[in-house]
C-alpha positions, 0 to 999 in steps of 0.5 A, a space after each residue: 210805338 213802344 211804350 215804357 212800363 214796370 210789371 210787378 209780378 206776384 208769385 207763390 206756391 200757395 198763392 191765391 190772386 183772387 184772395 189778394 184782390 178780395 183782401 186789398 182791392 186797392 192793389 187789383 192784380 191781374 190773375 195769370 194763375 190761381 193755385 189749384 185751379 185746372 190749367 188749360 195750356 202749358 206744362 200743367 195742362 189739364 192739372 191743377 196749378 202748383 202755383 199762383 201768379 199775378 201782375 200789376 202793370 204800371 205805364 211809363 217809368 215814373 219813379 214816384 208812381 213806382 215808389 207810391 205802389 211799393 208804399 201800398 205794398 208795404 201797408 198791404 204786406 200782411 195780406 200779401 203774405 196771408 194770400 201766399 205771395 212769396 216773391 215779388 219782381 219789379 220788371 222795368 221795361 225800356 224802349 230800346 228805340 229811345 235814348 233814355 236812362 233809368 236811374 233808381 234812386 236810394 229812396 226806391 231801394 230803401 222802401 223795397 227793403 221794408 217789404 217783408 217778401 223776397 223781391 227782385 228788380 230787373 231792368 230790361 230793354 224792350 
């Protein structure tokens, strides 16, 4: 059974996800690439990572949970910037096997505007 979820993806050329987790444990992002650490696969194999990359997964498509998480991000914007985040992508993934619609409220869009970091909102079918 495929579940619907939202991935919040944090990126930055000098981004340190570990620093973000230290600054703001409430956000607890999953570290995918730490800036400057040696990468063991992919394009930069055996080289220091030229960027940082992290994710946070929100199970289900629950607008209120997403709004609550965005509110946390707004409250921790300074820590996001200090740790090197330059962009945040909100990737909403919907199950193509289920007839459902995703509605993005104006409240959610307005909240995103308060984040002083480049952001992208994507809706994808699984």
